[in-house]
C-alpha positions as CSV (number, residue, x, y, z in Angstrom):
1,X,-21.0,-5.9,-3.0
2,X,-20.8,-4.0,-6.5
3,X,-17.9,-1.1,-6.7
4,X,-17.4,1.6,-9.2
5,X,-13.6,2.2,-10.4
6,X,-13.5,5.5,-8.1
7,X,-14.3,2.7,-5.4
8,X,-11.7,0.2,-6.1
9,X,-7.9,1.0,-4.6
10,X,-5.2,-1.5,-6.2
11,X,-2.2,-1.7,-3.8
12,X,1.3,-3.9,-4.2
13,X,2.7,-4.9,-1.1
14,X,6.7,-5.2,-1.9
15,X,10.2,-4.9,-0.7
16,X,13.4,-7.0,0.5
17,X,13.4,-10.5,2.1
18,X,11.9,-11.1,5.2
19,X,10.9,-7.3,5.7
20,X,7.0,-9.0,6.9
21,X,5.3,-8.6,3.2
22,X,3.2,-11.7,3.8
23,X,2.7,-11.2,7.6
24,X,1.3,-8.0,6.7
25,X,-0.7,-9.4,3.9
26,X,-2.1,-11.6,6.3
27,X,-2.5,-9.6,8.7
28,X,-4.8,-7.0,6.5
29,X,-7.4,-9.4,5.5
30,X,-7.9,-10.4,9.3
31,X,-8.1,-6.8,10.1
32,X,-10.5,-6.3,7.5
33,X,-13.0,-9.3,8.6
34,X,-11.9,-11.5,5.5
35,X,-10.3,-14.3,7.3
36,X,-11.3,-15.6,11.0
37,X,-7.5,-15.8,12.2
38,X,-4.2,-15.0,11.1
39,X,-1.6,-17.0,10.2
40,X,2.1,-17.2,10.7
41,X,4.6,-17.7,7.8
42,X,6.2,-20.4,10.0
43,X,2.5,-22.2,10.1
44,X,2.7,-22.9,6.2
45,X,-0.8,-21.7,6.5
46,X,-1.2,-18.5,5.1
47,X,-3.5,-17.1,2.8
48,X,-0.8,-16.4,0.0
49,X,2.0,-18.3,0.3
50,X,-0.3,-21.7,-0.5
51,X,1.8,-23.7,-2.9
52,X,3.8,-26.5,-1.9
53,X,7.4,-25.0,-2.9
54,X,6.0,-21.8,-1.0
55,X,5.2,-23.8,2.4
56,X,8.5,-26.0,2.0
57,X,10.7,-22.9,2.1
58,X,9.1,-20.4,4.1
59,X,9.3,-17.6,1.4
60,X,6.9,-16.3,-1.0
61,X,7.3,-17.2,-5.0
62,X,4.0,-16.2,-6.9
63,X,2.5,-12.6,-6.1
64,X,-1.3,-13.4,-4.1
65,X,-4.0,-11.1,-4.1
66,X,-7.0,-10.6,-1.5
67,X,-9.3,-8.1,-0.9
68,X,-10.8,-5.9,1.9
69,X,-13.8,-3.7,2.4
70,X,-13.1,-0.4,3.7
71,X,-15.0,3.0,4.2
72,X,-17.1,1.7,1.5
73,X,-14.1,1.2,-0.4
74,X,-12.8,-2.2,-2.1
75,X,-8.8,-2.6,-1.5
76,X,-7.0,-4.8,-3.7
77,X,-3.7,-6.2,-2.2
78,X,-0.9,-7.8,-3.8
79,X,1.5,-10.0,-1.9
80,X,4.7,-10.4,-3.6
81,X,8.1,-12.0,-3.3
82,X,11.1,-10.5,-2.0
83,X,13.6,-12.4,-3.6
84,X,15.0,-11.0,-7.0
85,X,14.3,-14.5,-8.3
86,X,10.8,-14.0,-8.7
87,X,10.8,-10.2,-9.3
88,X,8.8,-10.7,-12.6
89,X,5.9,-11.5,-10.5
90,X,6.3,-7.9,-8.3
91,X,6.5,-5.7,-11.8
92,X,3.6,-7.4,-12.7
93,X,1.7,-6.7,-9.5
94,X,3.0,-2.9,-10.0
95,X,1.8,-2.9,-13.8
96,X,-1.8,-3.6,-12.0
97,X,-1.5,-1.4,-8.9
98,X,-2.2,2.4,-8.9
99,X,0.1,2.3,-5.3
100,X,3.0,0.2,-4.0
101,X,3.4,-0.1,-0.4
102,X,7.6,-0.8,0.2
103,X,8.4,-2.5,3.6
104,X,11.0,-1.6,5.8
105,X,12.4,-3.4,8.5
106,X,12.7,-1.2,11.6
107,X,15.7,-2.3,12.5
108,X,18.0,-3.1,9.2
109,X,16.3,0.1,7.5
110,X,16.6,0.3,3.5
111,X,17.8,-3.2,1.9
112,X,19.2,-3.6,-1.4
113,X,16.2,-5.0,-3.1
114,X,14.1,-2.4,-2.1
115,X,16.1,0.0,-3.5
116,X,16.0,-2.0,-7.0
117,X,12.1,-1.8,-6.8
118,X,12.0,1.8,-6.2
119,X,13.8,2.2,-9.3
120,X,11.5,0.2,-11.2
121,X,8.7,2.5,-9.5
122,X,10.6,5.5,-10.5
123,X,10.5,4.1,-14.2
124,X,6.7,3.6,-14.0
125,X,5.9,7.0,-12.4
126,X,4.3,4.8,-9.6
127,X,3.2,6.4,-6.2
128,X,4.2,4.7,-3.3
129,X,4.7,4.9,0.3
130,X,6.8,3.1,3.1
131,X,5.4,0.8,6.1
132,X,8.3,0.7,8.8
133,X,7.8,-2.6,10.6
134,X,8.5,-4.8,13.4
135,X,8.6,-1.9,15.6
136,X,7.9,-4.4,18.6
137,X,11.6,-5.8,18.1
138,X,14.4,-4.9,19.8
139,X,16.5,-2.3,18.4
140,X,14.0,-0.8,16.0
141,X,14.0,2.8,15.6
142,X,11.2,4.1,13.7
143,X,12.8,7.8,13.1
144,X,16.4,6.2,12.4
145,X,14.4,4.2,9.4
146,X,13.0,7.2,8.0
147,X,16.4,8.9,7.8
148,X,17.5,6.1,5.9
149,X,14.9,6.3,3.4
150,X,15.4,9.8,3.1
151,X,19.2,9.5,2.7
152,X,18.4,6.3,0.1
153,X,16.0,8.2,-2.0
154,X,16.3,11.8,-1.5
155,X,12.7,12.4,-0.7
156,X,11.7,12.8,2.9
157,X,8.8,10.5,3.9
158,X,5.9,12.3,5.8
159,X,4.8,10.2,8.4
160,X,1.0,9.2,8.2
161,X,1.3,7.4,11.7
162,X,4.0,7.1,14.5
163,X,4.9,4.6,16.7
164,X,3.9,4.6,20.5
165,X,7.1,3.2,21.8
166,X,9.4,0.9,20.4
167,X,10.6,-2.9,21.4
168,X,9.3,-4.1,24.5
169,X,7.9,-0.7,25.0
170,X,5.6,-0.6,21.7
171,X,2.2,0.3,22.9
172,X,0.6,1.1,19.1
173,X,0.3,3.8,16.9
174,X,-1.0,7.2,16.5
175,X,-2.8,8.0,13.2
176,X,-1.6,11.9,12.6
177,X,-4.0,12.4,9.7
178,X,-7.4,11.6,12.0
179,X,-5.8,12.1,15.1
180,X,-6.5,8.9,17.1
181,X,-4.2,6.5,19.0
182,X,-4.8,2.6,17.8
183,X,-3.6,0.4,21.0
184,X,-2.0,-2.8,19.7
185,X,-4.5,-5.5,19.1
186,X,-2.1,-8.6,20.0
187,X,-4.5,-11.5,19.1
188,X,-7.3,-9.5,18.2
189,X,-8.0,-6.6,16.1
190,X,-6.6,-2.9,17.4
191,X,-8.1,-0.6,19.7
192,X,-9.1,2.7,18.8
193,X,-9.0,5.4,21.4
194,X,-7.7,8.9,22.7
195,X,-3.9,10.4,22.2
196,X,-1.7,10.0,25.1
197,X,-0.4,13.0,26.4
198,X,3.2,11.9,26.5
199,X,3.0,11.9,22.4
200,X,1.0,15.2,21.6
201,X,4.0,17.0,20.9
202,X,5.2,14.3,18.5
203,X,1.9,14.5,16.9
204,X,1.9,18.5,16.6
205,X,5.0,17.8,14.7
206,X,3.8,15.1,12.0
207,X,0.7,16.9,11.5
208,X,2.6,20.2,10.5
209,X,4.7,17.8,7.7
210,X,1.3,16.2,6.5
211,X,-0.4,19.4,6.1
212,X,3.0,21.0,4.2
213,X,2.6,17.9,1.9
214,X,-1.0,18.7,1.3
215,X,-0.7,22.1,0.6
216,X,2.3,20.8,-1.9
217,X,-1.1,19.4,-3.7
218,X,-2.6,22.4,-5.0
219,X,-1.9,26.4,-5.7
220,X,-4.6,27.2,-3.9
221,X,-4.3,25.1,-0.9
222,X,-0.8,26.6,-0.6
223,X,-2.2,30.0,-0.6
224,X,-4.2,29.3,2.3
225,X,-1.3,27.3,4.0
226,X,0.9,30.2,3.9
227,X,-2.5,32.9,4.8
228,X,-3.8,31.1,7.6
229,X,-0.7,28.6,8.8
230,X,-2.8,25.7,8.6
231,X,-5.5,24.0,6.4
232,X,-8.8,22.3,7.1
233,X,-9.6,18.7,7.6
234,X,-11.3,19.2,3.8
235,X,-8.5,21.0,2.7
236,X,-5.8,18.5,3.9
237,X,-7.5,15.4,2.3
238,X,-7.9,17.3,-1.1
239,X,-4.2,18.5,-0.7
240,X,-3.0,15.1,-0.1
241,X,-5.2,13.1,-2.7
242,X,-3.7,15.4,-5.4
243,X,-0.2,15.4,-4.4
244,X,0.0,11.4,-3.6
245,X,-1.4,11.0,-7.7
246,X,1.6,12.9,-8.8
247,X,4.1,11.7,-6.3
248,X,5.1,14.7,-4.4
249,X,5.3,12.8,-1.1
250,X,5.9,9.9,0.4
251,X,3.4,8.9,2.8
252,X,5.1,6.9,5.8
253,X,3.1,4.0,8.0
254,X,4.8,2.8,11.4
255,X,3.3,-0.9,12.8
256,X,4.0,-4.3,13.6
257,X,1.5,-6.9,11.8
258,X,2.3,-9.6,14.4
259,X,1.0,-7.5,17.0
260,X,-2.0,-6.3,14.7
261,X,-0.5,-2.4,15.0
262,X,-1.0,0.0,12.5
263,X,-3.3,-1.7,10.0
264,X,-6.6,-0.1,10.2
265,X,-5.2,3.7,9.9
266,X,-3.3,2.8,6.6
267,X,-6.1,0.9,5.2
268,X,-8.4,4.2,5.9
269,X,-5.2,6.4,4.3
270,X,-5.7,4.2,1.2
271,X,-9.5,4.2,1.4
272,X,-9.5,7.9,1.8
273,X,-6.5,9.1,0.1
274,X,-5.2,6.7,-2.1
275,X,-4.6,6.7,-5.8
276,X,-8.1,6.5,-7.6
277,X,-7.5,4.0,-11.0
278,X,-9.4,7.1,-13.0
279,X,-6.4,9.7,-11.8
280,X,-4.0,7.3,-13.5
281,X,-2.7,6.3,-17.1
282,X,-1.2,3.3,-18.5
283,X,-0.2,1.7,-22.0
284,X,-2.1,0.0,-24.3
285,X,-1.2,-1.0,-28.2
286,X,-3.6,0.9,-30.7
287,X,-4.8,-0.8,-34.0
288,X,-1.7,0.6,-35.6
289,X,0.5,-1.8,-33.4
290,X,2.1,1.3,-31.4
291,X,2.1,1.8,-27.9
292,X,-0.1,4.6,-26.2
293,X,-0.9,6.2,-23.2
294,X,-4.3,6.5,-22.2
295,X,-6.3,7.4,-19.0
296,X,-8.2,4.5,-17.0
297,X,-11.9,4.9,-18.0
298,X,-14.8,2.2,-17.9
299,X,-16.4,4.9,-21.1
300,X,-13.8,4.0,-23.8
301,X,-13.3,0.8,-25.6
302,X,-11.9,-2.3,-24.1
303,X,-8.3,-2.8,-23.5
304,X,-6.8,-5.1,-20.9
305,X,-3.9,-7.1,-19.8
306,X,-3.8,-10.5,-18.2
307,X,-1.3,-10.1,-15.7
308,X,-1.4,-13.4,-14.3
309,X,-3.0,-17.0,-15.2
310,X,-2.8,-20.0,-12.5
311,X,-4.7,-23.2,-12.4
312,X,-6.8,-24.1,-9.4
313,X,-8.1,-27.5,-8.7
314,X,-11.3,-26.6,-8.5
315,X,-12.0,-23.6,-10.3
316,X,-10.0,-24.6,-13.2
317,X,-8.0,-21.9,-15.3
318,X,-8.1,-18.7,-13.7
319,X,-6.5,-15.1,-14.8
320,X,-6.1,-11.8,-13.4
321,X,-7.3,-9.1,-15.9
322,X,-6.6,-5.3,-15.2
323,X,-9.0,-3.4,-17.1
324,X,-7.0,-0.8,-18.3
325,X,-10.5,0.9,-20.6
326,X,-13.7,-0.4,-21.0
327,X,-15.9,-2.9,-19.4
328,X,-15.5,-6.8,-19.2
329,X,-18.3,-9.0,-18.4
330,X,-19.2,-13.0,-19.1
331,X,-20.4,-12.6,-22.4
332,X,-17.5,-10.2,-23.6
333,X,-15.8,-11.2,-27.1
334,X,-12.3,-9.7,-26.9
335,X,-9.2,-9.7,-29.3
336,X,-6.1,-10.8,-27.9
337,X,-3.3,-9.0,-29.4
338,X,-0.1,-10.9,-28.7
């Protein structure tokens, strides 16, 4: 498929080591139909941890990229290392993305590397969200993890999905935005279904917070919310898009990658609400050698940044190029300013 800029979303998955970044990346590719089965980190066969060093150490050392198609949108995901020794890969992945997803263990809460990465995102003014992971494990607590996010970062996360149970009682998640339940898929893809009655009060409370976040995105929507006490689905989507682009709220997601749970509603949110590259700005070096901020726009002169260069045994030298403005094709001649 060929995608225009407004139908491409770029997401960097980051966080402290052992929070499940590579597992989430692998299962997103599986849920999106890109790979036939999801492998475990322990097997040494995951899509992103493919170098001999990563397979031996069972950790991510290099940033990796994969993509899925969802709702007519191409979503590029970056799997990044959790160790501070390889933070450069994370920072470059942030530079190439318009949205960062920070993984938070549902039992451990916010850890030190996540705090450091949050500061980097603050400096870059980058929209971000949190994924509370491993909710099928014992002693996990979604609400406690959200409270920890609020305490550490002085911003209240707004749940887009909420869990149905925890630990051994974990059944799946509820998509608050689209009013659907998704049962944990286990070895298969999660299944959509009606919301169980026992969770309807929790959904109503979460939906109210989501509506308030949407109203913050636009003065007109705030007036509608004050007058009517609610917003239509179209108004909610519009407000959430605008508020997220300006980092006015932190969307929060629940799930368990190993159980294939919480992945489809997360991808729906990114496809429908996630920041569009055309709403973002980036820095380029002008002809005078000075940095300037520009909008990401395919109709302007070419400006691009080589994020990473690797060597593939089959394809040879490959570079990841973030196109900031203009267009790049096979016959383009471009000057490397560095």
